[in-house]
C-alpha positions as CSV (number, residue, x, y, z in Angstrom):
1,M,-0.4,0.2,-0.1
2,S,1.3,3.1,-0.6
3,A,1.6,5.6,1.5
4,K,-0.5,8.9,1.8
5,P,0.6,12.1,0.1
6,P,1.0,15.2,3.3
7,R,-2.0,16.9,4.1
8,P,-1.0,20.6,2.6
9,S,-0.7,23.2,5.5
10,A,-3.2,26.2,4.9
11,A,-0.4,28.6,5.6
12,A,1.1,30.5,3.2
13,D,4.7,29.9,3.1
14,S,7.3,30.3,0.7
15,E,6.8,26.4,-0.9
16,A,4.0,26.6,-3.6
17,V,1.3,23.8,-2.7
18,P,0.9,21.3,-5.8
19,V,-3.1,20.6,-4.4
20,F,-5.4,22.5,-6.4
21,G,-8.9,23.8,-4.1
22,L,-11.3,22.9,-6.5
23,Q,-9.6,19.4,-6.8
24,H,-11.1,18.4,-3.6
25,K,-15.3,19.2,-5.1
26,L,-15.3,16.7,-7.5
27,D,-18.2,14.5,-5.5
28,A,-18.9,17.5,-4.1
29,K,-23.0,18.0,-3.2
30,P,-24.6,20.8,-5.7
31,T,-24.9,24.1,-3.8
32,K,-27.6,25.7,-3.4
33,R,-29.7,28.2,-6.0
34,R,-30.0,30.2,-2.8
35,T,-25.9,30.5,-1.9
36,I,-24.9,30.9,-5.2
37,L,-27.7,33.8,-5.2
38,S,-26.7,35.0,-1.9
39,W,-23.2,35.3,-3.5
40,A,-23.7,37.1,-7.2
41,L,-26.3,40.0,-5.3
42,W,-22.9,41.2,-3.9
43,D,-21.5,42.3,-7.2
44,W,-24.6,43.5,-8.3
45,G,-25.0,45.5,-3.9
46,L,-21.7,47.4,-4.9
47,Q,-21.4,47.8,-8.3
48,P,-23.1,51.5,-7.7
49,F,-19.8,52.0,-6.4
50,N,-17.9,51.9,-10.5
51,T,-20.8,52.8,-12.1
52,I,-22.8,55.7,-9.6
53,I,-19.5,57.1,-8.2
54,L,-16.4,56.1,-10.0
55,T,-17.5,56.6,-13.8
56,F,-20.7,58.3,-14.4
57,I,-22.6,60.3,-12.6
58,F,-20.7,61.3,-8.7
59,T,-17.3,62.5,-10.5
60,A,-18.0,63.0,-13.9
61,L,-20.8,65.3,-13.4
62,Y,-20.5,67.0,-10.1
63,L,-16.6,67.0,-8.3
64,T,-14.9,67.2,-11.6
65,T,-17.6,70.3,-12.3
66,E,-17.9,73.7,-12.0
67,A,-19.2,73.4,-8.7
68,F,-16.2,73.2,-7.2
69,L,-13.8,76.0,-8.2
70,P,-14.2,79.5,-7.0
71,A,-17.1,81.6,-7.4
72,E,-14.7,83.9,-9.5
73,L,-13.6,81.5,-11.6
74,Q,-16.6,79.5,-12.3
75,S,-18.1,83.6,-13.6
76,L,-15.8,82.7,-16.7
77,S,-16.9,81.8,-20.0
78,D,-16.7,77.8,-20.5
79,D,-14.1,78.3,-23.3
80,D,-11.9,80.4,-20.7
81,P,-8.0,79.7,-20.3
82,L,-8.5,80.7,-16.5
83,K,-11.7,77.7,-16.0
84,Q,-10.3,75.2,-18.8
85,H,-6.8,75.0,-16.6
86,A,-8.8,74.9,-13.3
87,L,-11.0,72.0,-14.4
88,A,-8.5,69.8,-15.6
89,D,-7.2,70.4,-12.2
90,L,-9.5,69.2,-10.7
91,A,-9.5,66.6,-13.0
92,S,-5.7,65.4,-12.3
93,G,-6.9,66.0,-8.4
94,L,-8.9,63.0,-9.0
95,G,-6.2,60.9,-10.8
96,L,-4.1,61.0,-8.5
97,G,-6.2,59.9,-5.9
98,T,-6.8,57.5,-8.1
99,T,-3.2,56.6,-8.4
100,V,-2.0,56.0,-4.7
101,A,-5.4,54.2,-4.3
102,G,-4.0,52.2,-6.6
103,L,-0.5,51.5,-5.2
104,L,-2.1,50.9,-1.7
105,I,-4.5,47.6,-3.2
106,L,-0.8,46.5,-4.7
107,V,0.5,46.4,-1.9
108,L,-1.5,45.8,0.8
109,A,-4.0,43.5,-1.1
110,P,-2.4,40.2,-2.0
111,V,-0.6,39.9,1.4
112,L,-4.4,41.7,3.3
113,G,-5.2,38.0,0.9
114,Q,-2.3,36.1,2.1
115,Q,-3.1,36.5,6.0
116,A,-7.0,35.4,5.2
117,D,-6.4,32.2,4.0
118,A,-3.7,31.6,7.2
119,Q,-6.4,32.5,9.5
120,G,-9.0,31.5,7.9
121,K,-10.9,34.5,8.0
122,Q,-11.7,35.6,4.0
123,K,-16.0,36.5,5.1
124,L,-13.8,39.1,8.0
125,W,-12.6,41.0,5.3
126,L,-14.8,41.0,3.2
127,G,-17.2,42.4,5.9
128,I,-14.3,45.1,6.5
129,G,-13.7,45.8,2.8
130,T,-17.1,45.6,2.6
131,V,-18.7,48.3,5.7
132,G,-15.7,50.2,4.5
133,T,-16.7,51.1,0.9
134,I,-20.1,51.5,2.4
135,G,-18.9,54.5,5.0
136,C,-16.9,56.1,2.5
137,M,-19.9,56.8,0.1
138,L,-22.0,57.8,2.6
139,G,-19.4,60.6,4.2
140,L,-19.1,61.4,0.2
141,W,-22.7,63.1,1.9
142,F,-20.9,65.9,3.4
143,A,-18.8,66.5,0.2
144,E,-20.7,70.3,-0.7
145,P,-20.0,72.6,-3.9
146,A,-16.5,73.6,-2.8
147,P,-12.9,73.9,-2.9
148,T,-12.8,73.2,0.2
149,Y,-14.6,70.2,-0.5
150,F,-12.7,68.8,-3.1
151,W,-10.1,67.0,-1.0
152,M,-12.1,65.4,1.2
153,A,-14.2,64.1,-1.7
154,V,-10.8,62.8,-3.4
155,S,-9.3,60.9,-0.8
156,L,-13.2,58.8,0.8
157,I,-13.8,58.0,-3.1
158,A,-9.7,56.6,-3.1
159,A,-10.5,54.9,0.5
160,G,-13.4,53.6,-1.2
161,T,-11.7,52.5,-4.3
162,V,-8.4,50.4,-1.9
163,L,-11.4,48.8,0.4
164,N,-14.1,47.9,-2.4
165,E,-10.6,45.6,-3.8
166,I,-9.7,44.0,-0.4
167,A,-13.8,43.4,-0.9
168,S,-13.4,41.5,-3.7
169,V,-10.4,40.0,-3.2
170,N,-12.4,38.1,-0.6
171,Y,-15.8,38.2,-2.4
172,N,-13.9,36.2,-5.6
173,A,-12.0,33.8,-3.6
174,L,-15.1,32.6,-1.7
175,L,-16.0,31.8,-5.5
176,V,-14.2,28.6,-4.1
177,S,-16.2,27.4,-2.0
178,I,-19.9,27.3,-4.7
179,A,-18.4,25.8,-7.2
180,S,-17.1,22.8,-8.4
181,P,-15.1,21.8,-11.5
182,K,-18.4,21.4,-13.3
183,N,-19.7,24.8,-12.7
184,I,-17.5,27.1,-11.4
185,G,-17.4,29.2,-14.8
186,R,-21.5,29.5,-14.9
187,I,-21.5,30.9,-11.0
188,S,-17.9,33.2,-11.9
189,G,-20.7,34.5,-15.0
190,L,-23.3,34.5,-12.9
191,G,-21.4,37.0,-10.7
192,W,-20.1,39.4,-12.8
193,G,-23.6,39.5,-14.9
194,F,-25.2,40.1,-11.7
195,G,-22.7,43.4,-10.9
196,Y,-23.1,44.1,-14.8
197,V,-26.8,44.9,-14.5
198,G,-27.0,45.6,-11.6
199,G,-25.2,49.1,-13.0
200,V,-27.5,49.5,-15.2
201,V,-30.4,49.8,-12.8
202,A,-28.6,51.6,-10.9
203,L,-27.8,54.3,-13.5
204,V,-31.3,54.3,-14.5
205,L,-32.5,54.6,-11.7
206,V,-29.9,57.7,-11.0
207,V,-31.3,59.4,-14.7
208,V,-35.0,58.6,-13.8
209,F,-33.8,61.1,-10.6
210,Y,-32.0,63.2,-13.1
211,A,-35.0,63.5,-16.0
212,S,-37.4,64.2,-13.7
213,D,-35.8,67.1,-12.2
214,W,-34.2,65.5,-9.4
215,F,-38.3,65.1,-8.0
216,R,-38.6,69.0,-7.1
217,I,-35.3,68.7,-4.5
218,P,-33.1,71.5,-5.1
219,A,-30.3,71.6,-6.1
220,D,-28.5,74.2,-4.3
221,D,-25.7,72.3,-2.5
222,G,-25.6,70.1,-4.6
223,L,-27.9,67.9,-2.9
224,P,-29.4,65.9,-5.2
225,F,-25.7,64.1,-5.9
226,R,-24.8,64.2,-2.7
227,L,-28.4,62.2,-1.8
228,I,-27.2,60.1,-4.9
229,A,-24.3,58.7,-2.8
230,V,-26.3,58.3,-0.1
231,G,-28.7,56.3,-1.8
232,C,-25.4,53.4,-3.4
233,A,-24.3,52.7,0.3
234,I,-28.4,52.0,1.2
235,W,-28.4,50.0,-2.1
236,S,-25.0,47.7,-1.1
237,T,-25.9,47.3,2.4
238,A,-29.0,45.9,1.3
239,F,-27.5,43.8,-1.1
240,A,-24.6,42.9,0.6
241,I,-25.8,41.5,3.3
242,P,-27.2,38.0,2.2
243,V,-23.4,36.9,1.1
244,F,-22.5,37.4,5.1
245,L,-25.4,35.1,6.2
246,A,-26.2,31.7,3.6
247,V,-22.1,32.2,1.6
248,P,-19.6,29.0,3.4
249,E,-16.2,30.4,3.6
250,P,-13.6,27.7,1.7
251,A,-12.3,24.8,3.8
252,P,-9.0,25.4,5.5
253,L,-7.0,22.4,4.4
254,G,-4.8,22.4,7.9
255,K,-3.4,23.9,10.5
256,P,-0.8,26.8,9.7
257,E,2.4,25.6,10.5
258,R,3.7,29.1,12.0
259,R,2.3,32.6,12.3
260,V,3.5,35.6,9.7
261,N,3.1,39.1,11.2
262,F,1.9,41.2,8.8
263,L,5.2,42.9,7.8
264,R,6.9,39.8,7.8
265,S,3.8,38.1,5.5
266,Y,6.0,40.5,2.8
267,A,9.0,38.5,2.8
268,V,6.6,35.1,2.7
269,L,5.4,37.3,-0.3
270,V,8.4,37.5,-2.2
271,R,9.4,33.9,-1.6
272,D,6.1,32.3,-2.3
273,I,5.8,33.8,-5.8
274,I,9.4,32.8,-6.7
275,S,8.0,29.5,-6.1
276,L,5.0,29.7,-8.3
277,Y,7.7,29.9,-10.5
278,R,10.2,27.7,-9.8
279,N,7.3,24.4,-9.0
280,R,6.1,22.9,-12.5
281,A,2.7,22.4,-10.4
282,T,2.4,26.1,-10.4
283,R,4.1,27.7,-12.9
284,N,1.4,27.4,-15.0
285,T,-0.9,30.0,-12.5
286,F,2.3,32.5,-12.5
287,W,2.1,32.8,-16.7
288,F,-1.9,33.2,-15.9
289,L,-1.1,35.8,-14.1
290,L,0.9,37.8,-16.0
291,A,-1.0,37.7,-18.8
292,S,-4.3,38.3,-17.1
293,S,-2.1,41.0,-15.9
294,V,-2.3,43.0,-19.5
295,F,-4.5,41.5,-21.2
296,R,-7.0,43.2,-17.8
297,D,-5.5,45.9,-18.3
298,G,-6.8,46.1,-22.0
299,L,-10.3,45.8,-21.1
300,S,-9.9,48.0,-17.9
301,G,-9.3,50.6,-21.1
302,V,-12.1,49.7,-22.9
303,F,-14.6,51.2,-19.7
304,T,-12.1,54.4,-19.5
305,F,-12.3,55.5,-22.3
306,G,-14.8,54.6,-24.2
307,A,-17.0,57.6,-23.0
308,I,-14.0,59.8,-23.8
309,I,-14.0,58.4,-27.9
310,A,-17.7,59.0,-27.8
311,A,-17.5,62.0,-27.3
312,Q,-14.7,63.2,-29.1
313,V,-14.6,61.5,-31.9
314,F,-17.9,60.5,-32.5
315,G,-19.8,62.7,-31.4
316,F,-22.0,61.9,-28.7
317,G,-23.9,64.5,-26.8
318,F,-24.8,63.7,-22.4
319,V,-28.0,61.4,-23.7
320,D,-26.0,59.8,-26.3
321,T,-23.2,59.0,-24.1
322,V,-25.9,57.5,-21.4
323,V,-28.3,55.9,-22.7
324,F,-24.6,54.3,-24.2
325,G,-23.4,53.4,-20.9
326,I,-27.0,51.8,-20.4
327,A,-27.1,49.5,-23.8
328,A,-22.8,48.5,-22.7
329,N,-23.5,47.5,-19.0
330,F,-26.8,45.5,-20.0
331,I,-25.6,44.0,-23.2
332,A,-21.9,43.1,-20.9
333,G,-24.1,41.5,-17.9
334,V,-26.4,39.6,-20.7
335,S,-23.4,38.4,-23.1
336,T,-21.4,36.9,-19.0
337,M,-24.2,35.2,-17.7
338,I,-24.3,33.4,-20.9
339,A,-20.5,33.2,-22.1
340,G,-20.4,31.4,-18.8
341,R,-21.9,28.4,-19.8
342,W,-19.9,28.1,-22.6
343,D,-16.5,28.5,-20.3
344,D,-18.0,25.4,-18.1
345,R,-18.2,23.7,-21.4
346,F,-15.3,25.0,-23.2
347,G,-13.0,26.0,-20.8
348,P,-12.7,29.8,-19.7
349,K,-9.1,29.9,-21.5
350,A,-11.2,29.0,-25.1
351,I,-13.5,32.1,-23.4
352,I,-10.9,34.4,-23.5
353,V,-8.8,33.5,-26.4
354,F,-12.4,34.8,-28.7
355,A,-13.4,37.5,-26.3
356,L,-9.9,38.5,-26.8
357,C,-9.3,37.5,-30.7
358,G,-13.2,39.6,-31.3
359,M,-12.6,42.6,-29.1
360,V,-9.4,43.0,-31.8
361,V,-11.2,43.0,-34.8
362,A,-13.9,45.3,-33.3
363,G,-11.2,47.6,-32.2
364,M,-9.3,48.3,-35.4
365,A,-13.5,48.3,-37.4
366,V,-13.6,51.6,-34.7
367,F,-10.7,53.3,-36.1
368,F,-10.3,52.3,-39.4
369,F,-14.0,53.0,-39.9
370,A,-15.1,55.7,-37.6
371,G,-14.9,57.6,-40.9
372,V,-18.0,56.5,-41.6
373,G,-19.9,58.2,-38.8
374,K,-22.0,57.1,-34.7
375,I,-23.1,54.3,-36.4
376,I,-19.5,52.0,-36.4
377,F,-19.5,53.4,-32.8
378,W,-23.0,51.9,-31.5
379,V,-22.0,48.9,-33.3
380,F,-18.5,48.1,-32.8
381,G,-18.9,49.9,-30.0
382,L,-21.1,47.5,-27.8
383,I,-19.4,44.4,-29.2
384,L,-16.4,45.6,-27.5
385,C,-18.0,45.9,-24.6
386,A,-20.6,42.4,-25.3
387,F,-16.6,40.9,-24.8
388,V,-15.8,42.4,-22.3
389,G,-17.8,41.2,-19.0
390,P,-17.4,37.1,-20.4
391,A,-13.3,38.0,-20.3
392,Q,-13.4,39.3,-17.3
393,A,-15.2,36.4,-15.8
394,A,-13.3,33.3,-17.5
395,G,-10.5,34.7,-15.7
396,R,-11.9,34.4,-12.8
397,S,-12.4,31.0,-13.7
398,F,-9.1,30.5,-14.7
399,L,-7.8,31.5,-12.0
400,A,-9.9,29.7,-9.9
401,R,-9.0,26.3,-11.4
402,V,-5.8,26.1,-11.3
403,T,-4.9,28.0,-7.1
404,P,-3.9,26.2,-4.9
405,A,-5.8,24.5,-2.0
406,G,-6.0,27.0,1.5
407,R,-4.7,30.3,-0.7
408,E,-7.6,31.5,-2.6
409,G,-6.8,34.8,-1.1
410,E,-2.9,35.6,-1.4
411,I,-3.6,34.1,-5.0
412,F,-7.1,37.0,-6.0
413,G,-4.8,38.8,-3.6
414,L,-2.1,38.6,-6.6
415,Y,-4.2,38.9,-9.3
416,A,-5.9,42.5,-7.9
417,T,-1.5,43.1,-7.4
418,T,-1.0,42.7,-11.5
419,G,-4.0,43.8,-12.3
420,R,-3.0,46.9,-11.1
421,A,1.4,46.9,-11.9
422,A,0.3,46.5,-15.1
423,S,-2.1,49.3,-15.2
424,W,-0.7,52.2,-16.7
425,M,-0.3,50.2,-19.7
426,S,-2.9,50.8,-21.7
427,S,-3.9,54.6,-20.1
428,A,0.5,55.3,-21.2
429,L,-0.8,53.8,-25.1
430,W,-2.9,55.9,-25.5
431,T,-1.4,59.6,-24.2
432,L,1.5,58.0,-26.7
433,L,0.0,58.0,-29.1
434,I,-2.7,61.0,-29.0
435,T,-0.1,63.1,-28.3
436,A,2.0,62.1,-31.3
437,T,-0.7,62.6,-33.9
438,G,-3.5,64.8,-32.4
439,A,-6.0,63.0,-33.0
440,T,-7.9,60.7,-30.2
441,L,-9.3,58.5,-32.7
442,F,-6.3,56.7,-32.2
443,G,-5.9,56.3,-28.8
444,V,-7.8,53.2,-29.5
445,L,-4.3,51.9,-31.0
446,G,-3.4,51.8,-27.8
447,I,-6.2,49.8,-25.7
448,V,-6.1,47.0,-28.9
449,L,-2.2,47.1,-28.8
450,V,-2.4,46.0,-25.2
451,L,-5.6,43.8,-25.6
452,L,-3.6,42.6,-28.8
453,L,-0.1,41.5,-26.4
454,G,-2.5,40.1,-23.1
455,L,-3.3,37.7,-26.2
456,L,-0.3,36.7,-26.9
457,L,1.2,36.1,-23.7
458,L,-1.9,33.2,-23.3
459,L,-1.7,31.5,-25.5
460,P,0.6,29.4,-24.4
461,V,-0.5,29.1,-21.2
462,R,-2.1,25.9,-20.5
463,A,-5.5,25.4,-19.3
464,T,-5.8,23.0,-16.9
465,P,-3.6,23.2,-13.9
């Protein structure tokens, strides 16, 4: 009789654990639908922070407008260079805040995930991140339209970004506790899809609020936008609760061999990254983290710069942009949920490769046929968005399939970190090409190049552990 293999430790140590979490669930009983729904609702609930606060409403229509300029600048005409420069300063100030947030995520996410694994407390950190994000949205109530409140609002948004990412790391880690190799693609796609659709519903409600003249609420002191921030916080609270009541944490495979304090975790983290590469069983995980960090930056660039392309290249106005945003999120949500089922049938790598190929083709069509007019962006812009969600969901599914058991939080923390480490690529190429050509349209090529590079890096990665 052969000896039993040693039981792997749940602690994060310098040896990559060649045991994969989902493989322990081949014969597991099907997860209850209520549990899966409770997990997916968290993404639905926290999505307004990204859609309403960060992207379309609070920052774009309130925080970076003349409402936060001194009175003497507000009185100037919109084409006055002094006013335009002041508005640019607001935009760059917001960019500085989100840059600092990205650096903090780069430093904190993998170590906090590692600590959550070692202590078996993914839901604790999920709770800390969720409550913190909600608290930051509530804090925006105090962001009155005056220059003295601008940096307070930027700080709250930056802090919310960090806390939301910490929560997402542990939310993603919980996927392993409710999925099996047979259905992980469908469940991952459901979560991403719920997030997109939740963003659409929230955005529609805000648009109705705006179109109804704020339901006769006085617009003084930025009251409608401050109420929107509070509404997002209430929404997130209501829909985040189920995940804490119905979703179990991944079961630890053993007790940690040693406790590692927070600062020491960084040294352990470096050794773990090296071991991911050196160990044949986990080298595939290392290469996927590298490839995904590139193509996810390209995916991010589609939404980050999509509205600018629509407005400056294709002449979209406010209504066109908002309607496009609603359509983009809805299509992304539906396509993601559909692709989740294909993930389980064909595998996540096939979904990602197909999505990236489609996005490269659609992006090139936007570039070469821009002269045709708005219809080109409506068609191929929405095709781009239709592929974003499936690639994101399949990326999470792929990683869960190749994550060593007992290291879910750490690996998903690295997933967040590697994404931030490469988050400069789309922005840099976007800026470089526009500066070199003097035309915003050429920024599209920057996004396409990042997507293509990510695709090429992914092709050699094995689809199985």
